[in-house]
C-alpha positions as CSV (number, residue, x, y, z in Angstrom):
1,X,-191.9,131.6,56.0
2,X,-194.7,130.3,53.9
3,X,-198.0,129.6,55.6
4,X,-201.2,128.4,53.8
5,X,-204.1,130.8,54.1
6,X,-207.7,129.8,54.5
7,X,-209.9,132.8,55.4
8,X,-212.4,132.0,58.1
9,X,-214.9,134.5,59.5
10,X,-217.1,133.2,62.2
11,X,-219.0,135.6,64.4
12,X,-219.9,133.8,67.6
13,X,-217.7,130.7,67.9
14,X,-217.0,131.1,71.6
15,X,-220.6,130.8,72.5
16,X,-221.2,127.7,70.4
17,X,-217.9,126.0,71.3
18,X,-216.4,125.3,67.9
19,X,-212.9,124.6,66.9
20,X,-210.4,127.5,66.5
21,X,-207.4,126.2,64.8
22,X,-205.6,123.7,62.6
23,X,-202.3,122.0,62.4
24,X,-201.1,120.1,59.3
25,X,-202.7,122.6,56.9
26,X,-203.5,125.2,59.5
27,X,-205.4,128.3,58.4
28,X,-203.5,131.5,59.3
29,X,-206.2,134.1,59.0
30,X,-209.3,134.1,61.1
31,X,-211.7,136.4,62.8
32,X,-213.3,135.6,66.1
33,X,-215.5,137.5,68.4
34,X,-214.2,138.3,71.8
35,X,-216.5,138.1,74.8
36,X,-219.3,140.7,74.6
37,X,-217.9,142.7,77.6
38,X,-214.5,143.2,76.0
39,X,-213.7,146.6,74.7
40,X,-210.6,147.6,72.7
41,X,-209.4,151.1,71.9
42,X,-206.7,149.6,69.6
43,X,-207.2,150.3,65.9
44,X,-205.6,147.0,64.9
45,X,-204.6,143.8,66.7
46,X,-203.8,140.2,66.3
47,X,-203.5,137.2,68.6
48,X,-201.7,134.1,67.3
49,X,-201.2,130.7,69.0
50,X,-197.6,129.7,68.2
51,X,-197.1,126.1,67.2
52,X,-193.9,124.1,66.9
53,X,-193.2,126.0,63.7
54,X,-194.8,128.7,61.5
55,X,-196.9,126.2,59.6
56,X,-198.6,125.2,62.8
57,X,-199.4,128.7,64.0
58,X,-203.1,129.6,64.4
59,X,-204.6,133.1,64.3
60,X,-207.2,133.3,67.1
61,X,-208.2,136.9,66.8
62,X,-207.6,139.8,64.5
63,X,-208.8,143.4,64.3
64,X,-207.9,145.3,61.1
65,X,-204.8,143.1,61.0
66,X,-204.0,144.0,57.4
67,X,-204.6,147.7,57.6
68,X,-201.4,149.8,57.2
69,X,-200.3,151.8,60.3
70,X,-197.3,153.6,61.5
71,X,-195.2,151.2,63.5
72,X,-193.4,153.8,65.7
73,X,-190.7,152.1,67.7
74,X,-192.0,148.6,66.8
75,X,-189.8,149.1,63.7
76,X,-187.0,148.0,66.0
77,X,-188.1,144.4,65.6
78,X,-187.0,144.7,61.9
79,X,-183.9,146.7,62.9
80,X,-182.9,143.9,65.3
81,X,-183.6,141.2,62.8
82,X,-181.7,143.0,60.0
83,X,-178.8,143.6,62.3
84,X,-178.6,139.9,63.2
85,X,-178.5,138.9,59.6
86,X,-175.8,141.4,58.7
87,X,-173.7,140.4,61.8
88,X,-174.0,136.8,60.8
89,X,-173.3,137.5,57.1
90,X,-170.1,139.5,57.9
91,X,-169.1,137.3,60.8
92,X,-168.7,140.3,63.1
93,X,-167.6,140.0,66.7
94,X,-170.2,142.3,68.4
95,X,-167.9,142.8,71.4
96,X,-165.0,144.0,69.3
97,X,-166.5,145.9,66.4
98,X,-167.5,149.4,67.4
99,X,-169.5,152.4,66.0
100,X,-169.1,156.1,66.6
101,X,-171.8,158.6,67.1
102,X,-170.8,161.5,64.9
103,X,-172.3,164.8,63.7
104,X,-173.6,162.8,60.7
105,X,-175.7,160.6,62.9
106,X,-176.7,163.6,65.0
107,X,-178.0,165.4,62.0
108,X,-180.3,162.4,61.1
109,X,-182.3,162.9,64.3
110,X,-181.9,166.5,65.4
111,X,-185.1,168.4,65.6
112,X,-187.2,165.2,65.5
113,X,-187.9,165.1,69.3
114,X,-187.1,161.4,69.2
115,X,-186.0,159.8,72.5
116,X,-182.3,159.3,72.8
117,X,-179.8,158.0,75.3
118,X,-177.8,161.2,75.0
119,X,-174.8,159.9,73.1
120,X,-172.2,162.7,72.6
121,X,-171.5,163.5,68.9
122,X,-169.0,166.1,70.1
123,X,-166.9,163.5,71.8
124,X,-167.8,161.0,69.0
125,X,-169.0,158.5,71.6
126,X,-168.0,155.0,70.6
127,X,-169.9,151.8,71.6
128,X,-169.6,148.1,70.8
129,X,-172.1,146.6,68.4
130,X,-173.6,144.7,71.3
131,X,-174.2,147.9,73.3
132,X,-175.7,149.7,70.3
133,X,-178.0,146.8,69.4
134,X,-179.1,146.1,73.0
135,X,-180.0,149.7,73.8
136,X,-181.7,150.2,70.4
137,X,-184.1,147.3,71.2
138,X,-185.0,147.8,74.9
139,X,-185.0,151.6,74.6
140,X,-186.4,154.0,72.0
141,X,-182.9,155.3,71.5
142,X,-182.7,157.0,68.2
143,X,-179.0,158.0,68.5
144,X,-177.9,154.5,69.2
145,X,-180.1,153.1,66.4
146,X,-178.8,155.4,63.6
147,X,-175.2,154.7,64.8
148,X,-175.9,150.9,64.7
149,X,-177.4,151.1,61.2
150,X,-174.5,153.2,59.8
151,X,-171.9,151.0,61.4
152,X,-173.3,147.7,60.0
153,X,-174.4,148.8,56.6
154,X,-172.3,151.9,55.8
155,X,-175.3,154.2,55.9
156,X,-178.8,154.4,57.2
157,X,-180.2,154.4,53.7
158,X,-178.5,151.1,52.9
159,X,-179.6,149.6,56.2
160,X,-183.2,150.6,55.4
161,X,-182.9,149.0,52.0
162,X,-181.8,145.8,53.6
163,X,-184.8,146.0,56.0
164,X,-187.2,146.3,53.1
165,X,-185.6,143.5,51.2
166,X,-185.8,141.2,54.2
167,X,-189.5,142.2,54.8
168,X,-190.3,141.1,51.3
169,X,-188.4,137.9,51.8
170,X,-190.3,137.1,54.9
171,X,-193.6,137.6,53.1
172,X,-194.8,141.0,54.4
173,X,-197.4,142.3,52.0
174,X,-198.2,145.7,53.4
175,X,-194.9,146.9,54.9
176,X,-192.4,149.6,54.0
177,X,-189.6,151.3,56.0
178,X,-188.0,154.6,55.4
179,X,-186.0,155.0,58.7
180,X,-184.7,152.9,61.6
181,X,-185.9,155.3,64.4
182,X,-189.7,154.9,64.1
183,X,-190.3,158.4,63.0
184,X,-193.7,158.8,61.2
185,X,-193.3,159.0,57.4
186,X,-195.6,158.3,54.4
187,X,-193.3,155.4,53.4
188,X,-193.0,154.0,56.9
189,X,-195.9,151.6,57.6
190,X,-196.7,148.0,58.5
191,X,-199.6,145.9,59.7
192,X,-200.4,143.8,62.7
193,X,-200.3,140.7,60.5
194,X,-196.9,141.7,59.0
195,X,-195.4,142.4,62.5
196,X,-196.4,138.9,63.4
197,X,-194.5,137.6,60.4
198,X,-191.4,139.7,61.3
199,X,-191.4,138.6,65.0
200,X,-192.1,134.9,64.1
201,X,-189.2,134.9,61.6
202,X,-186.9,136.6,64.2
203,X,-187.7,133.8,66.7
204,X,-185.8,131.5,64.4
205,X,-182.6,133.2,65.6
206,X,-181.5,132.5,69.2
207,X,-180.1,136.1,69.4
208,X,-183.4,137.7,68.7
209,X,-185.5,137.2,71.8
210,X,-182.9,138.3,74.3
211,X,-182.8,141.7,72.6
212,X,-186.4,142.3,73.6
213,X,-186.6,140.4,76.9
214,X,-184.0,142.4,78.9
215,X,-185.5,144.6,81.5
216,X,-182.3,146.6,82.0
217,X,-179.0,147.1,80.2
218,X,-175.7,148.8,81.2
219,X,-173.6,150.3,78.5
220,X,-169.9,150.9,78.8
221,X,-168.7,153.2,76.1
222,X,-165.4,152.4,74.5
223,X,-164.6,156.1,74.1
224,X,-166.2,159.5,74.7
225,X,-168.8,158.6,77.3
226,X,-169.4,157.2,80.7
227,X,-171.1,153.9,81.8
228,X,-174.9,154.2,82.3
229,X,-177.9,151.9,82.7
230,X,-181.3,152.0,81.1
231,X,-184.5,150.0,81.7
232,X,-186.9,148.5,79.2
233,X,-189.7,150.8,78.0
234,X,-192.0,147.7,78.3
235,X,-193.6,148.0,81.7
236,X,-195.2,144.6,81.3
237,X,-191.7,143.1,81.7
238,X,-190.7,145.0,84.8
239,X,-191.8,143.7,88.2
240,X,-191.7,147.1,89.8
241,X,-194.6,148.4,87.6
242,X,-198.4,148.0,88.0
243,X,-198.5,146.6,84.5
244,X,-196.2,143.6,85.1
245,X,-197.4,140.4,83.5
246,X,-195.4,137.3,84.4
247,X,-196.2,135.2,81.3
248,X,-194.7,137.8,79.0
249,X,-191.5,136.5,77.5
250,X,-190.4,139.5,75.4
251,X,-191.9,142.6,73.8
252,X,-191.5,146.1,72.5
253,X,-193.5,149.3,72.9
254,X,-193.9,152.2,70.5
255,X,-195.6,155.5,70.4
256,X,-196.0,158.5,68.2
257,X,-199.0,160.9,67.8
258,X,-199.8,159.2,64.5
259,X,-199.2,155.6,65.6
260,X,-200.8,155.8,69.0
261,X,-199.8,153.4,71.7
262,X,-198.4,150.1,70.4
263,X,-197.1,146.9,71.9
264,X,-196.0,143.7,70.2
265,X,-195.0,140.7,72.4
266,X,-194.9,137.0,73.1
267,X,-196.2,135.3,76.3
268,X,-195.7,131.8,77.5
269,X,-197.5,129.8,80.3
270,X,-198.2,126.2,81.0
271,X,-196.8,125.0,77.7
272,X,-198.8,127.5,75.6
273,X,-197.3,130.3,73.6
274,X,-199.1,133.3,72.1
275,X,-198.1,136.3,70.1
276,X,-200.1,139.5,70.5
277,X,-199.8,142.8,68.6
278,X,-201.8,145.9,69.6
279,X,-201.6,149.0,67.4
280,X,-203.0,152.5,67.8
281,X,-204.4,152.1,71.4
282,X,-205.6,155.1,73.3
283,X,-203.2,157.0,75.6
284,X,-205.7,157.0,78.5
285,X,-209.1,155.3,79.3
286,X,-212.4,156.9,80.1
287,X,-211.3,157.4,83.7
288,X,-208.1,159.2,82.5
289,X,-205.9,156.3,83.5
290,X,-202.8,155.5,81.4
291,X,-201.4,152.2,80.3
292,X,-204.4,151.3,78.1
293,X,-202.3,149.3,75.6
294,X,-200.8,147.3,78.5
295,X,-204.3,146.5,79.8
296,X,-205.7,145.5,76.4
297,X,-202.6,143.3,75.7
298,X,-203.2,141.6,79.0
299,X,-206.9,141.2,78.3
300,X,-206.1,139.4,75.0
301,X,-203.5,137.1,76.6
302,X,-205.9,136.2,79.5
303,X,-208.6,135.4,77.0
304,X,-206.3,133.2,75.0
305,X,-204.8,131.4,77.9
306,X,-208.1,130.8,79.7
307,X,-210.3,129.7,76.7
308,X,-208.2,127.5,74.5
309,X,-206.5,124.1,74.8
310,X,-204.8,121.6,72.5
311,X,-206.9,118.7,71.3
312,X,-206.0,115.7,69.2
313,X,-208.8,115.6,66.6
314,X,-207.4,112.8,64.4
315,X,-205.5,109.8,65.5
316,X,-202.8,108.4,63.3
317,X,-204.3,104.9,63.0
318,X,-207.9,105.9,62.8
319,X,-209.6,104.3,59.7
320,X,-211.1,107.0,57.6
321,X,-212.0,105.3,54.3
322,X,-211.6,102.1,52.2
323,X,-210.5,101.6,48.6
324,X,-211.2,98.6,46.4
325,X,-208.1,96.7,45.5
326,X,-207.8,94.9,42.1
327,X,-205.4,92.1,41.2
328,X,-205.0,90.8,44.7
329,X,-205.9,87.1,45.5
330,X,-206.9,87.3,49.1
331,X,-207.6,91.0,49.6
332,X,-210.3,93.1,47.9
333,X,-209.9,96.4,49.8
334,X,-207.5,98.4,51.9
335,X,-208.2,100.8,54.8
336,X,-206.9,104.3,54.6
337,X,-205.6,106.0,57.8
338,X,-204.1,109.4,58.5
339,X,-200.4,109.8,57.7
340,X,-200.1,111.6,61.1
341,X,-202.1,112.7,64.0
342,X,-203.9,116.0,63.8
343,X,-203.6,118.2,66.9
344,X,-204.8,121.8,67.2
345,X,-205.7,124.6,69.5
346,X,-209.4,124.4,70.3
347,X,-212.0,125.9,72.5
348,X,-212.2,124.2,75.8
349,X,-215.0,121.7,76.0
350,X,-215.1,121.1,72.3
351,X,-217.6,118.4,71.2
352,X,-215.4,116.3,68.9
353,X,-218.4,114.7,67.3
354,X,-219.3,118.0,65.6
355,X,-216.2,117.7,63.4
356,X,-216.8,116.1,59.9
357,X,-213.9,114.0,58.5
358,X,-214.3,114.1,54.7
359,X,-212.0,112.0,52.4
360,X,-211.0,113.9,49.2
361,X,-209.1,112.7,46.2
362,X,-209.5,109.0,47.2
363,X,-209.8,106.7,44.1
364,X,-212.7,104.2,43.8
365,X,-210.2,101.4,43.2
366,X,-206.5,100.7,42.9
367,X,-204.4,97.9,41.4
368,X,-202.2,95.8,43.6
369,X,-199.4,95.9,44.7
370,X,-200.2,98.4,47.4
371,X,-197.5,99.6,49.8
372,X,-198.1,100.4,53.4
373,X,-197.9,104.1,53.8
374,X,-198.7,104.8,50.2
375,X,-200.6,108.1,49.9
376,X,-204.0,107.6,48.4
377,X,-205.8,110.9,49.2
378,X,-206.5,113.3,52.0
379,X,-209.0,113.8,54.8
380,X,-210.4,117.3,55.5
381,X,-211.6,118.3,58.9
382,X,-214.7,120.4,58.5
383,X,-216.9,122.4,60.9
384,X,-220.0,124.6,60.2
385,X,-220.8,122.4,57.2
386,X,-218.3,123.9,54.8
387,X,-215.4,125.4,56.9
388,X,-212.2,123.4,56.3
389,X,-210.0,123.6,59.3
390,X,-207.2,121.4,58.1
391,X,-206.3,118.3,56.1
392,X,-204.0,115.3,56.5
393,X,-202.8,112.8,53.8
394,X,-204.4,109.4,53.9
395,X,-202.2,106.4,53.4
396,X,-202.7,102.6,53.0
397,X,-202.8,100.8,56.3
398,X,-201.1,97.7,55.0
399,X,-199.2,96.2,52.1
400,X,-201.1,94.0,49.5
401,X,-199.2,91.8,47.0
402,X,-200.3,91.4,43.4
403,X,-201.5,88.0,42.2
404,X,-199.6,87.1,39.0
405,X,-202.4,84.9,37.7
406,X,-205.0,87.7,38.2
407,X,-202.5,90.1,36.6
408,X,-202.1,88.0,33.5
409,X,-205.9,87.4,33.2
410,X,-206.4,91.1,33.7
411,X,-204.0,91.9,30.9
412,X,-205.8,89.4,28.6
413,X,-209.2,90.9,29.4
414,X,-207.7,94.3,29.0
415,X,-206.4,93.4,25.5
416,X,-209.7,91.7,24.6
417,X,-211.6,94.9,25.4
418,X,-209.1,97.4,24.0
419,X,-209.6,99.3,20.8
420,X,-206.5,97.7,19.3
421,X,-208.1,94.3,19.7
422,X,-211.1,95.4,17.7
423,X,-208.9,97.1,15.1
424,X,-206.9,93.8,14.7
425,X,-210.1,91.8,14.6
426,X,-211.4,94.2,11.9
427,X,-208.2,93.8,9.9
428,X,-208.4,90.0,10.2
429,X,-212.0,90.1,8.9
430,X,-211.0,92.3,6.0
431,X,-208.2,89.9,5.2
432,X,-210.6,86.9,5.4
433,X,-213.1,88.6,3.2
434,X,-210.4,89.6,0.7
435,X,-209.2,86.0,0.7
436,X,-212.7,84.7,0.1
437,X,-213.2,87.2,-2.8
438,X,-209.8,86.3,-4.3
439,X,-210.5,82.6,-3.9
440,X,-213.9,83.0,-5.7
441,X,-212.3,85.0,-8.5
442,X,-209.5,82.5,-8.8
443,X,-212.0,79.6,-8.9
444,X,-214.1,81.3,-11.6
445,X,-211.0,81.9,-13.6
446,X,-210.0,78.3,-13.3
447,X,-213.4,77.2,-14.4
448,X,-213.3,79.4,-17.5
449,X,-209.9,78.2,-18.5
450,X,-211.0,74.6,-18.1
451,X,-214.1,75.2,-20.2
452,X,-211.9,76.7,-22.9
453,X,-209.7,73.7,-23.0
454,X,-212.7,71.4,-23.2
455,X,-214.2,73.3,-26.0
456,X,-210.9,73.4,-27.8
457,X,-210.8,69.6,-28.1
458,X,-214.4,69.0,-29.1
C-alpha cells in the first residue's frame, strides 16, 4: 500500500468551512482541530475516511499519530493478518489442521499475568486453526495466540519475524514486534498511523474483518478440553453493554499499564466508512467512570459522521485551460478538461467557489495532430492560497488533424531558420568567394601568358 503524502496542518478549518480531503492524489496526513468542547485523554489517535481504495483515503484528524506506543492486544491485528497470509501461502484447511497447547507454549506466558482462555497444557489441549485464530482475535487469549503462532510458523520467534517483515512490506515506519501476545517490551511498539496501515491492508482480505467483528465464539477442542464460549472484549460491538455503538463494523481493544486503554476499529453508516484508532486513553474519567476509550472513540466517530460529506469538486468535462495548436488548418486551440471527476470528503456547506483550480505543466502550444484524451498537464485544487488538496491530469477535449500543407511550410521555415541552414549558406558563400578568387587568379594568369606570347612575336 503506497499512498502519496502531503502534510497539511490547518488549525481552525471547521469554523471557516474549508475542504478536508482529496481523491485522485489525496493527502494522507493532516491535522484538524476538533470542536473546542472536545476533550481527549488519549495520548495518540487518528481518524481516517476510507475511500474506495487506500489511495482515496483521507486523514481527517490525528493526535501524535506517528509517536511510538505499546500496542497491547492491538498487536492481534498483525497476528491475524500474518496468520491469514501463512494459511494462504501453505494452502491450509483451517478446520482440519490443528495445534496443541503444550508446556512449551505455557512457558512462553507463565508469570506474565496475561489473559488466557485456560487451555490445558497438561492435557495438551488441541484446537483447529479456526478456533485458535478466532479466539486470539476476539479475546486477549495469550495461550491460544502462542499456540496459533507455533502451529503456523514452527515457533513464536519465526512467526514474529514474519510479522515484522509484513509490517515493513505494508509501509509501517515506526513499528516493531517482539511477541504475539501484546506484552509490553522495548522492541514492541507501533503508532496510530501504522495501525491504520495494518488494518487497511488487512481489509483487502475477506477473512480479516470477520475475525474482529464476532461478538461471541464457541470453541470445540479436538482433544484435551471441553467446549466453551467467549464474548468479544470490545463492548462497542455488544448490544448488551452501555457502550454499544451500532455503526461499528469491527474492532479490537487492548490494555496494559504502559499502553493504557486502546481501541482500533472501523465504523460504517449511510454509505460512509471511517477508521479510528485511540491509544493510551485513561482508565476512568474525572467522575471515576470507566469506558473512557469507548466514549472517546464514539466522540470521534460522531464528529466524522455528522460534519463531513462527499462533494464532487471537479467535473470530468469541465474546461480548465486552452492550449494553442500549431499546424492545424481550421483549429488554432484545444480545450483541456479533467481526465476524471474529482470527488472528496468535505466539510458540510463547503463554498466550492473558494477552491482554486490551477493548471500546471501545461504547454503554451502543441503541434497537431492532437488526440482526444491526450494528457497535456494537470490541474491542482488549492485552498488557503497554497494548500494543494489534490490533482487530476488534464487531457485534450477533442482530436485535431494536422494540415500537410502547413506541415510542409513549417518544415521549410524551420529549415530556413535552423543553424544548419546558416552553416550551409556560409559554406556556399565561402565556395563562391573561393570561386571568384580562383577565377581572378586564373584570368590574371591567362593575361600574363597572352602578353608573353605577344611580346615573343614582336
